[in-house]
N, C-alpha and C positions, 0 to 999 in steps of 0.2 A: 575668477568669476568676475572680476571688475573689467579685465581685458576683454572677456566674452561679451559683455554688456557695450562696450565701447565699439567692439567689432560688429555687433547685430545693429547697433545705431548707423554705423557708417554704411553698412550693407543697405539699410532701408532708405538712406540719404540717396545713395547712388541709384537704387531701384526707382525712386519717385522722380528723380531728376532725368532718367531715361525713359520713363513711361511719358513724360510730358512733352518730349520732342515730337514734332509732327514728322510725317512720312514724306519727306521731300525728295524729289528727284534730282540726280546729279545736274547741276547748272542752275537749279531752281533758288532764288533768294529766299531768305526767311521773313521777308517783309509782309505785312498783312495784305489781303486781297483788296483789289479796288472797289469802291463801292458803285461805281458807274459801270456796271456790268449789263450785259443784256439779259433779260428776261423772257423766255419761251415758253408758252403752255404746250400742251399735246395736240393742239388744234392748228398750230401755225401762225398764231398771232403773238407779237412780240412788242415790247418796249424798248427804247434805246437804253435805258438804264431803269432799275426798279428801286434803287435808293439814291437819294441825293442828298448829301450833306452840305448845307449852305453855310456851314461855319457859324462865326459870332455875327450877329444882325443888330442894328439898333433898335430899341424899343419903340413901339408905335409907328414903324415905317413897314408896311406890308412888303413880303419878298415873294416874287413869282419866279416860277422855274417852269419852262417848257418841255413836254415829254412828248416823244414821237412815238406814234402807235403804228406799227407796220402789220398789214395783213398779207401773209404768204399763203394763204388758203387758195384753194381754185374757185372759190365763190365768195361774193361780197358777204360782210358782216355788218350787223346793226347793233350799235352801242345802245343799250337799254337803260343803263343807269351808271352814275358815278358817285356813289355814296362815299361820305367821309367818317373818319373817327372823330371829328370835332367840328362844332359849328364855326370855328375860327378858321377854316378852309374854304375857298371858293374855287369851283371848277369850272372853267370856261372850255367848252369843246369845239374846234373848229367846225367838224361835221360829224353826225351820228352814222351815216352810211359809209364804209370804206370799202370800195372796189377791190378785187383780187389784185394784188401786187402794187396797191397804193398805200398811202399813209394819211394820218391825220395828227394835227397838233393839239395837245392838251395843255392848256395854261393851268397851273395850280398856284393859287395865292395863299400864303399863311399870314394871318393878321397877328403881328407880333405884339401883343398887348401885355403878356405876362412875362416878367423876366425868369430865366432860367433856362434848362435843357428841355427840349422838346423832340418829339418823334411821332408824327401823325400820318395816317395812311389815306389813300384813296383806292377804291375797289371800282374796276372797271369790268362791268357785265356786259355779255353779249348774248344775243338771241341765238338759242340752239346749242349753247355750250354748257356743259357740265362744271367747268371750272371758271374762276374769275382771276383776272391779273390783278395784282397789288403793286400800287406805287408808294414808297415812303419818302417823305421829307423829314429831315432832322436838322437840328442846329442848335444854338445857343442864343437866346435873346439878351442882349446886355443891359444893365441897370440904366 
């Protein structure tokens, strides 16, 4: 009976280990995916990346990241707003109307007043779209 219990525990352990592995294709590494990947919504508007990890930054020194918004639609788009999840973020948009095939630069500044980890979002709203693009800045404010 004791040998059966040990065998059952060993079997469950192996089962848990094999179920936690990802479905990787031959030749792919097991490294985590890059944060700086392109975010495209279903209307052809994209960001050059949707998550930017700024790493460790000093306290009380604002950190600015530039995000490129691309319009791959056949028509111009008009950005109607860029609300944030925190008043600690400021958004400066180069232009609000982006012609077809053109880009705009959005500067997002995080005011690093409070030490610790942070993850804040900017939502980019467009006229005539059902969806909103989201950009996330995250990092760690040092003491």
